[in-house]
C-alpha positions in Angstrom: -13.2 -11.1 5.3 -9.5 -11.9 4.5 -8.8 -13.2 7.9 -5.6 -11.1 8.4 -5.7 -10.5 12.2 -8.1 -12.8 14.0 -7.6 -13.7 17.7 -9.2 -16.2 20.1 -12.5 -14.9 21.4 -13.2 -15.1 25.1 -16.5 -16.9 25.9 -19.1 -14.6 27.6 -21.9 -15.4 29.9 -25.4 -16.7 28.9 -27.7 -13.9 28.1 -31.5 -13.8 28.2 -32.4 -14.4 24.6 -35.2 -16.4 23.0 -34.3 -19.7 21.4 -32.7 -19.5 18.0 -34.9 -21.4 15.5 -33.4 -22.3 12.2 -36.8 -22.7 10.6 -39.0 -19.9 9.5 -39.5 -17.8 6.4 -37.5 -19.1 3.4 -34.3 -17.3 2.4 -34.8 -14.8 -0.4 -33.3 -16.3 -3.4 -30.9 -15.0 -6.0 -33.7 -14.5 -8.6 -35.5 -12.2 -6.2 -32.4 -10.1 -5.7 -31.7 -9.9 -9.5 -35.3 -8.8 -10.0 -34.9 -6.0 -7.5 -31.7 -4.8 -9.2 -33.2 -4.9 -12.7 -36.4 -3.1 -11.5 -34.3 -0.6 -9.4 -36.7 -1.2 -6.5 -35.5 -2.5 -3.2 -38.2 -1.9 -0.7 -39.9 -5.3 -0.9 -36.6 -7.1 -1.0 -35.4 -5.2 2.0 -38.6 -6.1 3.9 -38.2 -9.8 3.0 -34.6 -9.9 4.3 -35.8 -8.3 7.5 -38.6 -10.9 8.0 -36.2 -13.7 7.4 -33.7 -12.4 9.9 -36.3 -11.7 12.5 -37.6 -15.3 12.2 -34.1 -16.6 13.1 -34.5 -15.1 16.6 -38.3 -15.4 17.3 -40.0 -13.9 20.4 -40.6 -16.3 23.2 -39.5 -17.5 26.5 -36.2 -19.4 27.2 -32.6 -18.5 26.6 -29.7 -19.2 24.2 -25.9 -19.1 24.8 -23.7 -16.5 23.3 -21.8 -19.2 21.4 -25.1 -20.2 19.5 -25.4 -16.6 18.4 -21.8 -16.5 17.4 -22.3 -19.7 15.4 -25.3 -18.1 13.6 -23.1 -15.3 12.5 -20.7 -17.8 11.0 -23.5 -19.5 8.8 -22.7 -18.4 5.2 -26.4 -18.0 4.3 -27.2 -16.0 7.5 -24.1 -13.8 7.1 -25.0 -13.1 3.5 -28.6 -12.0 4.3 -27.5 -10.0 7.3 -25.0 -8.1 5.3 -27.3 -7.4 2.4 -30.0 -6.1 4.7 -27.6 -3.8 6.6 -26.1 -2.5 3.4 -29.6 -1.6 1.9 -30.5 0.0 5.3 -27.3 2.1 5.3 -27.5 3.2 1.7 -31.3 3.5 1.9 -33.6 1.7 -0.4 -34.7 4.7 -2.2 -31.1 5.9 -2.7 -30.1 2.4 -3.9 -33.0 2.4 -6.4 -31.9 5.8 -7.7 -28.3 4.4 -8.0 -29.5 1.4 -9.9 -31.5 3.5 -12.3 -28.5 5.7 -13.0 -26.9 3.4 -15.6 -26.4 -0.2 -16.7 -22.9 0.0 -15.4 -24.4 0.7 -11.9 -26.8 -2.3 -12.1 -23.9 -4.6 -13.2 -21.8 -3.4 -10.2 -24.7 -4.1 -7.8 -25.3 -7.5 -9.4 -21.7 -8.4 -8.5 -21.6 -6.7 -5.2 -24.9 -7.9 -3.6 -24.2 -11.5 -4.7 -20.8 -11.5 -2.8 -20.8 -11.3 1.0 -17.2 -10.2 1.5 -17.3 -6.9 -0.3 -20.5 -5.9 1.2 -19.3 -6.8 4.6 -16.0 -5.0 4.2 -17.8 -1.9 3.0 -20.1 -1.9 6.1 -17.2 -2.4 8.4 -15.1 0.3 6.7 -17.9 2.8 7.0 -18.7 2.1 10.6 -18.0 5.4 12.4 -15.3 5.7 15.1 -17.5 7.6 17.5 -18.8 5.2 20.1 -22.2 6.7 20.4 -22.8 6.8 16.7 -21.6 3.1 16.3 -24.0 2.1 19.1 -27.0 4.1 17.9 -26.6 3.0 14.4 -27.5 6.5 12.9 -24.8 6.4 10.2 -25.2 6.0 6.4 -23.3 5.1 3.3 -23.7 7.8 0.6 -24.6 6.7 -2.8 -21.8 8.9 -4.1 -19.4 6.4 -2.5 -21.0 3.6 -4.5 -20.6 5.6 -7.7 -16.8 5.9 -7.1 -16.5 2.3 -6.1 -18.5 1.2 -9.2 -16.1 3.3 -11.4 -13.1 1.5 -9.9 -14.8 -1.9 -10.2 -15.2 -1.4 -13.9 -11.8 0.2 -14.5 -9.8 -2.6 -12.8 -10.8 -6.2 -12.3 -8.2 -6.6 -9.7 -10.3 -4.2 -7.5 -12.6 -7.1 -6.7 -10.4 -8.9 -4.2 -7.6 -8.7 -1.7 -5.9 -5.5 -0.8 -7.1 -3.9 -4.0 -10.7 -4.5 -3.0 -10.2 -2.8 0.3 -8.4 0.1 -1.3 -11.3 0.5 -3.8 -13.8 0.6 -0.9 -11.8 3.0 1.0 -11.3 5.3 -2.0 -15.1 5.3 -2.5 -15.8 6.1 1.2 -13.0 8.7 1.5 -11.8 10.0 -1.9 -8.8 12.2 -2.2 -9.4 15.7 -0.9 -11.6 14.5 2.1 -8.6 14.1 4.4 -6.7 16.5 6.6 -6.9 20.1 5.4 -3.9 22.3 5.7 -0.6 23.6 4.4 0.9 22.0 1.2 -2.3 20.3 0.0 -2.9 20.1 -3.7 -4.7 22.9 -5.5 -7.2 20.3 -6.9 -7.9 16.9 -5.4 -6.6 13.8 -7.3 -9.2 11.8 -9.3 -10.3 8.7 -7.3 -9.1 6.3 -10.0 -5.7 8.0 -10.0 -5.4 7.9 -6.3 -6.4 4.1 -6.3 -3.9 3.3 -9.0 -1.3 5.3 -7.2 -1.4 3.3 -4.0 -2.0 0.0 -5.9 1.2 0.6 -7.9 3.2 1.7 -4.8 2.1 -1.4 -2.9 2.9 -3.7 -5.8 6.3 -2.0 -6.3 7.2 -2.4 -2.6 7.4 1.3 -2.0 5.1 1.3 1.0 5.9 -0.1 4.5 5.2 -3.7 5.3 2.3 -2.9 7.6 0.3 -1.6 4.7 -1.0 -5.0 3.8 -2.4 -5.5 7.3 -4.7 -2.5 7.5 -8.5 -2.4 7.7 -10.7 -0.6 5.2 -11.2 2.2 7.8 -7.5 2.5 8.1 -7.0 2.6 4.4 -9.5 5.5 4.3 -7.1 7.5 6.4 -4.4 7.0 3.8 -6.1 7.4 0.4 -8.0 10.5 1.5 -4.8 12.5 1.5 -5.1 16.0 0.2 -1.6 15.8 -1.1 -1.0 15.5 -4.8 0.1 12.1 -6.1 3.3 13.8 -7.3 4.1 14.9 -3.7 3.3 11.4 -2.4 5.9 10.0 -4.8 8.4 12.6 -4.0 7.9 12.1 -0.1 9.0 8.5 -0.5 12.0 9.2 -2.6 12.9 12.1 -0.2 12.9 10.0 2.9 14.6 7.0 1.1 17.4 9.4 0.0 17.8 12.0 2.8 16.6 10.2 6.0 16.7 6.4 5.3 17.2 5.9 9.0 13.5 6.9 9.5 12.4 3.8 7.7 13.3 1.7 10.7 10.1 0.8 12.6 8.2 2.9 10.1 9.1 6.1 12.0 8.9 8.6 9.1 6.6 10.7 11.3 9.8 11.9 13.1 10.7 13.9 9.9 8.2 16.4 11.3 11.2 17.6 13.5 12.8 18.6 10.3 10.0 21.1 9.5 11.5 24.1 11.3 9.2 25.7 13.9 8.8 29.2 12.5 6.7 31.4 10.3 7.5 30.3 6.8 9.4 32.9 4.7 8.0 31.4 1.5 4.5 30.6 0.2 3.6 26.9 0.4 2.3 27.0 -3.2 0.2 23.7 -2.9 3.2 21.5 -2.5 4.7 19.8 0.6 8.2 20.5 -0.7 7.7 24.1 0.4 6.4 23.0 3.8 9.7 21.2 4.4 11.8 24.0 3.1 9.9 26.9 4.7 8.9 25.4 7.9 5.8 26.4 10.0 4.2 26.2 13.4 1.8 23.6 14.7 -0.7 23.7 11.7 1.9 23.1 8.9 3.8 20.6 11.1 0.6 18.7 11.7 -0.2 18.7 8.1 3.3 17.4 7.4 3.0 14.6 10.0 -0.2 13.4 8.3 1.1 13.7 4.8 4.4 11.8 5.4 2.6 8.9 7.1 0.1 8.7 4.3 2.9 8.7 1.6 4.2 5.5 3.1 0.9 3.8 3.8 0.5 4.5 7.5 -3.0 5.3 8.9 -2.9 8.7 10.5 -5.4 11.3 11.7 -5.3 15.0 12.6 -5.5 15.8 16.4 -6.9 18.9 18.1 -5.6 20.0 21.5 -6.2 23.3 23.5 -4.5 26.0 21.5 -2.6 23.3 19.3 -2.9 20.8 16.5 -0.8 17.7 16.0 -1.4 14.1 14.7 -1.8 10.5 15.7 -0.6 7.5 13.7 -0.8 3.7 13.9 2.6 2.3 14.9 3.8 -1.1 13.8 4.6 -2.2 17.4 3.2 -1.5 20.8 6.5 -0.9 22.6 7.5 2.1 20.4 7.3 5.6 21.9 5.6 7.8 22.7 2.8 6.1 24.7 4.3 2.6 24.8 1.6 0.1 25.1 -0.6 1.8 22.6 -0.6 1.1 18.8 -1.9 4.6 18.1 0.5 7.3 19.1 -0.1 11.1 19.6 3.0 12.9 18.2 4.2 16.5 18.6 1.5 17.2 21.1 0.4 16.7 24.7 -0.8 13.1 24.6 -4.2 11.4 24.6 -5.9 13.2 27.6 -5.5 16.6 25.9 -6.5 15.3 22.5 -9.7 15.4 20.4 -9.9 13.0 17.5 -12.6 12.4 14.9 -15.1 14.3 17.0 -14.4 12.4 20.3 -12.1 12.7 23.2 -8.7 11.2 22.8 -9.1 8.5 25.4 -12.3 7.3 23.8 -10.7 7.2 20.4 -7.8 5.2 21.8 -10.3 2.7 23.4 -12.0 2.3 20.1 -8.7 1.6 18.3 -7.8 -0.9 21.0 -11.1 -2.8 20.5 -10.6 -2.8 16.6 -7.2 -4.4 17.0 -9.2 -7.5 18.2 -10.8 -7.8 14.9 -13.0 -10.9 15.3 -14.8 -10.0 18.6 -15.1 -6.4 17.6 -16.9 -7.2 14.3 -18.9 -10.0 15.9 -20.3 -7.3 18.2 -21.1 -5.0 15.3 -22.7 -7.8 13.3 -24.9 -8.5 16.3 -26.0 -4.9 16.2 -27.0 -5.3 12.6 -29.1 -8.2 13.7 -30.6 -6.2 16.6 -31.7 -3.5 14.0 -33.7 -6.2 12.1 -35.6 -7.6 15.2 -39.2 -6.5 15.8 -39.0 -7.2 19.6 -37.4 -4.3 21.5 -36.6 -6.8 24.3 -34.8 -9.1 22.0 -32.9 -6.3 20.2 -31.8 -4.8 23.5 -30.5 -8.2 24.7 -28.5 -8.7 21.5 -27.0 -5.3 21.8 -26.0 -6.0 25.4 -24.3 -9.2 24.1 -22.5 -7.2 21.5 -21.1 -4.8 24.2 -19.9 -7.7 26.3 -18.2 -9.4 23.4 -16.3 -6.3 22.5 -15.4 -5.2 26.0 -14.1 -8.7 26.9 -11.2 -8.3 24.4 -10.2 -4.7 25.2 -7.4 -5.4 27.7 -5.6 -8.2 25.7 -3.3 -7.0 22.9 -3.5 -9.5 20.0 -0.1 -11.0 19.0 1.2 -9.9 15.7 4.0 -11.5 13.5 7.1 -9.2 13.5 7.4 -7.0 10.5 10.1 -8.0 8.0 13.3 -6.0 8.4 14.8 -4.6 5.3 18.5 -5.3 4.8 21.0 -2.9 3.3 21.6 -3.5 -0.4 25.1 -4.2 -1.7 26.7 -1.0 -3.0 27.3 -0.7 -6.7 30.8 0.4 -7.6 31.0 4.1 -8.7 33.1 4.8 -11.7 35.7 7.5 -11.0 37.4 9.6 -13.7 41.2 9.4 -13.9 43.0 12.0 -11.7 39.9 12.6 -9.5 40.2 12.2 -5.8 37.0 10.4 -4.7 36.2 9.8 -1.1 33.1 8.0 0.2 31.2 10.1 2.9 31.5 7.3 5.5 35.3 7.1 5.0 36.0 9.9 7.5 39.0 9.8 9.9 36.9 11.6 12.5 33.3 12.7 12.9 31.7 14.9 15.5 28.0 15.3 16.0 27.0 13.4 12.8 25.8 9.8 12.0 26.2 7.3 9.3 23.2 5.7 7.7 22.7 2.8 5.3 21.8 4.2 1.9 18.4 2.9 0.7 20.0 2.1 -2.7 23.2 0.5 -1.2 26.3 1.7 0.6 26.6 4.3 3.3 26.0 8.0 3.7 26.9 10.6 6.4 24.3 12.9 8.0 24.7 16.2 9.7 21.7 17.1 11.9 20.0 20.4 12.0 21.5 23.2 14.0 20.0 26.5 15.0 21.7 29.9 15.3 22.2 29.7 19.0 21.8 26.1 20.0 23.4 22.7 19.3 26.9 21.5 18.7 28.4 22.1 15.3 28.8 18.8 13.5 31.9 18.1 11.4 33.8 15.4 9.6 37.5 15.0 8.8 38.6 13.4 5.5 42.1 12.4 4.8 43.0 13.1 1.1 46.2 12.7 -0.9 46.6 15.7 -3.2 48.6 14.7 -6.3 50.0 18.1 -7.0 49.8 21.7 -5.8 47.1 23.7 -7.5 43.5 24.7 -7.6 40.9 21.9 -7.1 37.2 22.0 -7.5 35.5 20.4 -4.5 32.1 18.7 -5.3 29.8 17.0 -2.9 27.0 14.6 -3.6 24.3 15.8 -1.2 20.6 15.7 -0.3 18.9 18.6 1.8 15.7 20.5 2.0 17.2 23.9 2.3 19.9 26.0 0.7 22.8 26.3 3.0 26.7 26.5 3.2 29.3 24.1 4.0 32.6 25.4 5.4 35.8 23.7 4.3 39.0 23.8 6.5 42.5 22.5 6.0 45.5 22.6 8.2 46.0 26.2 7.2 42.6 27.3 8.2 39.4 28.0 6.3 40.0 27.1 2.7 36.7 28.0 1.2 32.9 27.5 1.2 30.6 25.0 -0.7 27.2 26.5 -1.6 24.7 23.8 -1.1 21.5 24.0 -3.3 18.1 22.9 -2.1 17.6 19.5 -3.6 14.3 18.9 -1.8 15.8 15.9 -0.1 16.9 14.2 -3.3 20.4 13.6 -4.3 22.1 16.4 -6.1 25.6 17.8 -6.7 27.0 21.0 -5.5 28.5 23.6 -7.8 32.3 23.7 -7.9 34.0 25.2 -4.9 37.6 26.2 -5.7 40.2 25.3 -3.2 44.0 25.9 -3.3 45.6 22.8 -2.0 49.2 21.7 -1.5 50.6 18.4 -2.7 50.6 15.5 -0.4 48.5 14.0 2.3 46.3 16.4 4.3 42.9 16.6 6.0 39.8 18.3 4.7 37.3 19.2 7.4 33.6 19.8 6.4 31.3 21.8 8.8 27.9 23.1 7.9 27.6 26.9 8.5 24.9 28.0 11.1 22.0 27.9 10.9 21.5 24.7 8.8 19.0 21.9 8.3 19.8 18.2 8.1 22.3 17.4 5.4 23.1 14.0 3.9 26.4 13.5 2.1 27.1 10.5 -0.2 30.7 11.3 -1.4 33.1 14.2 -2.1 35.4 14.6 -5.0 38.4 16.8 -5.8 39.0 17.6 -9.4 42.2 19.3 -10.5 41.5 22.5 -12.4 43.9 23.4 -15.2 46.2 26.3 -14.5 45.5 29.6 -16.4 47.3 30.0 -19.7 
């Protein structure tokens, strides 16, 4: 493993186990493995691995400390054999043979995979189910179809064999695109696995994802790469948040954009794009789909949540103290909390307990590796004792949250000067003389922007901003705004003489756009322009406004 998040393991009590004996059957050598791969027959090899592991904990009287078994797990030779044996068991020796017979490329992949402990271990850990009962009973499998996808990524990209790219490749094999949350806005056809892998690899390398992305486990990457959104929508989502709501990047809180999905029956069809979910709105189903989608776009693990008469989402936050549910890394949002939730086929509190244990990576996986060992033992008494030790190791770490290094904080970029044509009155959005009900945000690309929050027909206080302008001469001026918004709406314009006109604001799908000219008759000299969104309206970001003198009619 990459050793990203290890913590100190509490010592546990001595358990009744037979003495560990290092001697016994000789370790199956590399030649034996290669012969099994070339012959596409793994039954004998699997049996030899089982015999060798069983000899490490022979039946007999006596006892051994938990620390001795932990040390055994750390031995490279033992860890290699244990992982191989478990991997063959979970894929199935017949299924593995059929996979090897499928092509020379498959056999080349297996020759790499089974000779390296790390990718085998990461795959097993990533495939380990969340459900506590299934995890303890061990009745889960790794489908050969996952190996076929992973093998394709292995051959397509050499970088998929280590680091974050390795974990992404494994996750994509286990949960290819289209296997995630079903709902509004999803793509008409799922993305190809290689395209999805390359999408997140490029986004990670380009710094488009949140800092926490590099710290996730394979299971957590599965909850990201499985997105049912199109890759184009995932790209748009990042650009949209960076443009329209850059404030939600703080503490990786993009899930809060779900509040911008108006709670109503959408008047427009979703048409297989999340752009229309944001524009049209929706009730709990589409809003849950949005919450999952927007987290996945930025590389945040997220799952759908069922509650009585409701659906919502739960995501992994970067810090414990964030709300809701401070003290938990996984947060239920836009719903009734963990007691009312059902996640991944299990009650919410049980899921939360599982997530707490998995944060303590080393003791949690020590426990699971001991379960792998228990499955190889011929003595039921010995196997039960090893499983009991696994439970104790994992439970001992539940109540202590591991310490994490703080995530880096992005600093605002310096603003690039904007060229302004001669005779044009240009005003930056943050240069207001007075603002009511709005806020100022740092632009993702540098500088500042003003933001007017959503207001319904009969609720909320009307936001507005006053801008002092010096009109060079009396006449007709075209007012143009640089804006970002997910909905068509109207901006009212007032001067000292009252309402001077309206600016029709197009739906830019949250990206920067420019409004069509709005003609205003203005008097020469200093005066104040007041901008106020007309009710009802959705959140509106403004970058700047300009007045351009229109020539008088001939």
